[in-house]
Every structure is written in structure tokens, then in C-alpha cells.
C-alpha positions in Angstrom: 73.2 147.9 101.5 75.8 147.1 104.1 78.2 148.9 102.1 76.4 152.1 102.1 75.5 151.6 105.9 79.7 151.6 106.2 79.9 154.5 104.0 77.4 156.9 105.6 79.0 156.0 108.8 82.6 156.7 107.7 81.3 160.3 106.5 79.5 160.8 109.7 82.6 160.0 111.5 84.4 162.5 109.1 82.2 165.1 109.9 82.0 165.4 113.6 86.3 165.1 113.8 86.2 167.9 111.2 83.8 170.1 113.4 86.1 169.0 116.6 88.6 170.0 114.6 87.4 173.4 114.1 86.2 173.8 118.0 89.9 172.6 118.8 91.3 175.7 116.8 88.9 178.0 118.2 89.3 177.1 121.9 93.2 177.5 121.4 93.5 180.3 119.0 96.1 183.1 120.5 95.4 186.4 120.9 96.3 188.2 117.5 99.9 189.8 117.7 100.3 193.1 117.7 103.5 194.8 116.4 105.3 197.7 117.7 103.6 200.7 116.4 105.1 204.2 115.9 102.6 207.3 115.7 102.1 211.0 115.3 99.7 213.2 115.9 98.2 216.1 113.7 100.2 219.0 113.2 99.1 221.9 115.7 101.3 225.2 116.1 104.1 223.5 114.0 104.4 220.9 116.5 103.2 217.4 116.0 103.6 214.9 119.2 105.1 211.1 118.7 105.4 208.0 120.9 106.1 204.4 120.2 104.5 201.6 121.5 105.5 198.0 122.2 103.9 194.8 121.4 102.0 194.8 124.3 101.1 198.5 123.7 102.9 199.8 126.2 104.7 203.2 125.6 108.3 203.1 125.8 109.1 206.5 124.0 107.7 209.8 123.0 109.3 213.6 121.3 108.0 216.5 120.2 109.0 217.5 116.5 109.1 221.1 115.4 107.3 221.1 111.8 109.6 223.5 109.8 112.3 223.5 107.6 115.0 224.7 110.3 114.4 221.3 112.5 114.9 219.1 109.7 118.3 217.8 110.7 117.2 217.6 114.5 113.9 215.4 113.5 115.7 213.2 111.2 118.3 212.8 113.9 115.3 211.7 116.1 113.9 209.5 114.0 116.9 207.8 113.3 117.6 207.3 116.9 114.1 206.0 117.2 114.4 203.1 114.4 117.7 201.9 115.4 116.7 201.9 119.0 113.0 200.3 119.0 112.7 199.1 115.5 109.2 199.9 114.9 107.2 198.0 112.1 104.3 200.2 111.9 103.6 204.0 111.5 100.5 206.2 112.1 101.1 209.4 110.2 99.0 212.8 110.9 95.9 213.0 108.5 97.3 216.9 107.6 100.5 216.7 106.3 101.5 218.4 103.5 100.1 217.0 100.2 102.4 215.6 97.8 104.3 217.4 95.0 102.9 216.7 91.6 104.8 214.0 90.1 104.0 211.6 86.6 101.8 208.8 87.2 104.4 206.0 87.0 106.9 208.3 89.8 106.9 207.8 93.1 105.2 210.5 95.3 107.6 213.4 96.2 106.7 214.9 99.6 108.3 218.3 100.3 111.7 218.1 101.7 110.5 219.1 105.8 107.3 217.0 105.5 107.1 214.0 107.9 106.8 211.8 105.0 110.0 212.8 104.0 111.6 212.5 107.4 110.6 208.8 107.5 112.0 208.1 104.3 115.4 209.6 105.1 115.4 207.6 109.0 114.2 204.3 107.3 117.4 204.1 105.7 119.1 203.7 108.8 116.7 201.2 110.2 116.6 199.3 106.7 112.9 199.4 105.9 110.4 197.8 107.1 108.4 200.6 108.3 104.6 201.0 107.3 103.5 204.2 107.4 99.8 204.9 107.4 97.2 207.8 107.9 94.5 206.8 110.7 92.0 208.7 112.6 92.2 209.2 116.6 90.1 211.8 118.6 92.3 213.9 121.0 95.2 216.2 120.5 99.1 215.9 121.7 100.1 212.6 122.9 97.1 211.0 123.7 96.1 211.5 119.8 99.6 209.8 119.3 98.9 207.0 121.3 95.0 206.5 120.2 96.6 206.6 117.1 99.0 204.0 117.3 97.0 201.5 119.1 94.3 201.8 116.4 97.2 201.1 114.0 98.1 198.1 115.9 94.8 196.5 116.1 94.3 197.2 112.6 97.0 195.4 111.5 97.2 193.0 114.2 98.3 189.0 113.3 96.3 185.8 114.5 99.0 183.3 114.6 96.9 179.7 114.8 99.1 177.2 116.1 97.3 174.9 113.7 95.2 176.1 110.4 91.2 175.7 110.6 89.5 172.6 108.2 89.0 174.9 105.7 92.8 176.3 105.1 94.0 172.8 104.8 91.3 171.6 102.5 92.1 174.5 100.2 95.6 174.0 100.7 95.0 170.1 99.8 93.1 171.3 96.6 95.6 173.7 95.6 98.5 170.9 95.9 96.6 168.3 94.0 95.3 170.8 90.9 99.2 171.8 90.3 100.2 168.3 90.0 102.6 168.5 93.3 100.5 166.3 96.0 100.3 163.7 93.3 104.0 163.6 92.5 104.8 163.5 96.2 102.1 160.4 96.7 103.9 158.4 94.1 107.3 159.2 95.6 106.4 157.6 99.2 104.0 154.8 97.6 107.3 153.5 95.8 109.7 154.0 98.8 107.2 152.0 100.6 106.6 149.2 98.2 110.3 148.7 97.1 111.2 148.4 100.6 108.2 146.2 101.9 108.4 143.5 99.4 112.2 143.1 100.2 111.2 142.9 104.2 108.7 140.4 103.1 110.8 138.0 101.0 113.3 138.1 103.3 111.3 138.0 106.5 109.0 135.2 105.4 111.6 132.6 104.3 113.7 133.5 107.1 110.8 133.4 109.9 109.6 129.5 108.4 113.4 128.6 109.2 114.0 129.9 112.1 110.2 128.6 113.3 111.1 125.0 112.1 114.9 124.5 113.4 115.6 125.1 117.0 119.0 125.4 116.3 118.8 128.0 113.7 116.5 130.0 116.1 119.0 130.0 118.6 121.7 130.9 116.2 120.2 134.1 115.2 117.4 135.2 117.6 119.6 137.0 119.5 120.9 138.9 116.8 117.3 139.7 115.7 116.6 141.0 119.4 119.0 142.9 119.6 118.8 145.0 116.4 115.1 144.7 116.3 114.5 147.5 119.4 116.6 150.0 117.2 114.2 152.6 116.0 114.5 152.6 112.0 115.1 156.4 111.8 118.0 155.5 113.8 119.8 153.7 110.6 119.1 156.9 108.8 122.3 158.9 108.9 124.3 155.6 108.5 121.9 154.4 105.7 122.8 157.8 104.2 126.3 157.7 103.7 127.1 154.0 103.2 124.1 153.4 100.1 125.3 156.8 98.4 121.7 158.0 97.9 118.8 159.5 100.0 116.2 157.1 98.1 118.4 154.2 98.7 118.7 155.2 102.6 114.6 155.5 102.7 114.0 152.2 101.0 116.6 150.9 103.6 114.8 152.3 106.3 111.5 151.0 105.0 113.1 147.6 104.7 114.3 147.0 108.5 111.2 148.1 109.7 108.7 145.8 108.0 111.3 143.1 108.0 111.6 142.6 111.4 107.9 142.1 112.2 107.6 139.7 109.5 110.7 137.3 110.8 109.3 137.5 114.4 105.9 137.0 113.8 106.3 134.1 111.2 108.7 132.5 113.6 106.6 132.8 116.8 103.6 131.2 114.7 105.7 128.3 113.4 106.9 127.1 116.9 103.6 127.0 117.9 102.1 124.8 115.3 100.2 122.1 116.8 102.1 119.0 117.0 99.2 116.9 115.7 99.2 118.6 112.2 102.8 117.8 112.1 102.7 114.1 113.1 99.8 114.0 111.1 101.7 114.9 108.2 104.8 112.6 109.3 102.2 109.2 109.1 101.1 109.9 105.5 104.7 110.1 104.4 104.6 113.9 103.7 108.1 115.6 104.8 110.6 118.2 104.0 109.1 120.8 101.3 105.9 119.2 101.2 105.2 119.6 104.7 106.0 123.6 104.7 103.6 123.6 102.0 100.3 121.6 102.9 101.0 121.9 106.6 103.0 124.6 108.2 102.4 127.5 105.9 98.6 127.0 105.6 98.6 126.7 109.4 100.4 130.0 109.9 98.8 132.0 107.4 96.7 134.2 109.3 99.8 135.2 111.5 101.5 135.5 108.5 98.7 138.2 107.0 98.7 139.9 110.0 102.3 140.4 110.3 102.0 142.2 107.2 99.4 144.1 107.7 101.1 145.5 110.6 104.3 145.9 108.6 102.8 147.8 105.8 101.4 150.2 108.9 104.8 150.7 110.2 106.1 151.5 106.9 103.7 153.6 105.9 104.5 155.8 109.5 108.7 155.3 108.8 108.8 156.6 105.3 107.3 159.7 106.2 110.1 160.3 108.5 112.8 158.7 106.0 111.9 161.1 103.6 112.9 164.1 105.9 116.4 163.9 104.8 118.1 164.2 101.6 115.2 163.9 99.1 113.3 166.1 96.8 110.2 164.4 96.6 107.6 162.4 98.8 104.8 163.6 101.7 108.0 163.3 104.5 109.7 165.9 102.2 106.3 168.0 102.2 105.7 168.5 105.6 109.6 169.3 106.0 109.6 171.5 103.4 106.4 173.3 104.1 107.0 173.3 107.7 110.5 175.4 106.9 108.2 178.0 104.6 106.0 178.3 107.8 103.2 177.1 105.2 101.2 175.2 108.0 98.0 174.9 106.2 100.0 172.3 104.0 101.7 170.4 106.5 98.2 169.7 107.8 96.9 169.1 103.7 100.0 166.4 103.7 98.9 165.0 107.1 95.3 164.3 105.9 96.5 162.7 103.0 98.8 160.3 104.7 96.1 159.3 106.8 93.6 158.6 104.4 96.3 156.7 102.1 97.4 154.6 105.8 93.5 153.8 105.7 93.2 152.7 102.3 96.7 150.6 102.5 94.8 148.9 105.5 91.8 148.6 104.3 93.1 146.9 101.3 95.6 144.4 103.1 92.6 143.4 105.5 90.6 142.8 102.4 93.3 140.5 100.9 93.4 139.0 104.2 89.9 138.1 104.4 90.1 136.8 100.5 93.0 134.6 101.1 91.8 132.8 104.2 88.7 132.2 102.7 90.2 131.2 99.2 92.1 128.5 101.3 89.0 127.4 103.4 89.9 128.9 106.9 87.0 131.4 107.4 87.3 135.3 107.8 89.2 136.6 110.8 
């Protein structure tokens, strides 16, 4: 019953967070981004009026085109000048342009040589493409109609650039990555690096911490070096590790090792140094010395602190691995975040962030459960 209650509370927290996330997206969503637009009025009395609007719908240029074969050269030169000077992305074409000549279904429509689409196609060569020409309806005539048509084209093609995707887009990207097998591959790579670096850090940090806490001379010898190296961010070691260890995977494991070693060693040494003297003296009275004293007195006394330091170090390792994987590796959650950012796939970035958070929660829950079980097994009680 207690488990069900905790699960319901967790689900409620997730729903509240998702709702707050959606509200933040709605409140911070920027106005749709408009692209520069070119538009033409309908042909009247052999002429077509044209305007160019910038991204803020301000008119920056206008011209009148004669609609006949003799004006083709002049019209094409004018269009090339516009495209080179302003580089509009969109174009609203008049609705009464001549119909394209009959072509086979597989071929591209062929417009009369003097038609506006043909002029645009010729002028876009100088611009390098990227001009979207489309017909649109707009009232009025002349420049007023061209301007209204350009604004309509801009509104229809405006893009909303969200700084963070809404929940459904991130979840959709997460589903896509999971089904394709890409997400499991990145998760396994990250977990392997964290496990390797953390195990090395614990295997070296715990014995060194026990020794430093037990022998004052060793603590005096090593403490200054450790306290000098400990404040250096593990990420600062990444370029050095990548060059010296000859491999991005080795460098990432080394960074995880550093991020876990110092918290474990320092916490263990501090815990040993603060063990109550009455336990040590009682052990001496019963003839318990050396390794037996460490096994039956020191380790049980400092076990809660060691387990807490392991929990903290593992959390730090999971945070650091994301940054460590942004340099030189080809798999991992950090690599996924960096790759998705370079592709401007922010839905994938957020999907990776969700997975990182969930795995971090699972790791913390697991080690807390292990800590509680170990303490109970030794009769120290749950903390």
C-alpha cells in the first residue's frame, strides 16, 4: 500500500511538472518569424506592380513591370538586382499569369518566355535559388494589392521558433529514438563509462581515505595535494586526458574517475578521523589491532559516511559524463545532446535530458535502497 501511495504521488508530480512545462512554453513562445517577401499585383493594362517587404513587413523596394516580350530583358535585370540586393525568400505571384505550355507529365512546366514565372526562374540563377513563388489572393490593385499579397504570403509561411519544444514533441522524439534503437545504444555507452570510472574511483578512494584517516602523517603528506587538485573541475582535465590517454573513451572514464575519487577519499578520511576514541580504546582492551581493528571497528563506524559519499560521487559522475561525452566520442547521452543541438533538433535535446534525469533518479533510488539494506544488515538501522 505504501508503494502504491508513493507511486501515485510520483505520477502526480510528473503530471504537474508536464503542465508547468507546457505553460512555460506558451508564455515564452516568441512571435512567429516572418521571412522577407516579394509579391506582384495582378496584370492590368499590361503592367504588374511589385514590392519587397522585410522580415518586419516594412516595404523596402517597389517596381513596375511591363508585361510584354520587349520588356523581358529589362524585367529580368530588375529581378536580378532585387534578388541580389534583398534576397527575399518568398514571392507572391499574380493570379492571372499565363497558363504554362503543355508538357509531358514527367517534365517541368514550361512557361512562355515573357511570363513572370519564367523571369523569376531566370533571375533566381543569380540569387542561387531559395525563392518560393506561390499565387495568393489579395484585394485592391497596383502597389496596394502587391503589398497585401506579400503580407499574406509572409503570414502563411511564418515560422514559430520555440526556445524549448512542448512536451508532446519531446516525448515523440523520445519514442522515435527508442524505437529506432538509438537511445538504448547511447544509454549503454554512458552507463558503461560511469560504471568504469566510478568503480576505479571507489576502489582507490575508500582504501586511501581509510589510511589517511587512520594515520596522521599520511594525511599531512597527501591532504594538501588532494585539496589542491579537488577544486579543479573534472571537465578542465578533458583536453589533457584526451591527448595523453589516446582515446575519447579513456578520457571520459578518467574524468568520471576524478569526479568520484575525491568525494569518496575526502569523506572517508574525515569519517575515520572523527570515530569516537572510546571505540578504538575498547578494541585495544580486547586485543583487537591492525587490520582486525579496521575490519571490526573502523569500517562499521564509518560505513554510513562511506555509503553517503558513494551516493554523492555517483550522482556527480552521472552529471559529469554528459559533458565528458561531448568531445570525441561517437555514442553516449552527452554525444546525443551535442549532436541534436548541432542539427537544431531541440526536441531530441530535451528527450535526452528526460532520459538523463530518469536514469539519475533510478541510480539515486537504487543506491539509497542499497544503503538502507546494508545498514540494516549490520544492525546500524536505516538512515
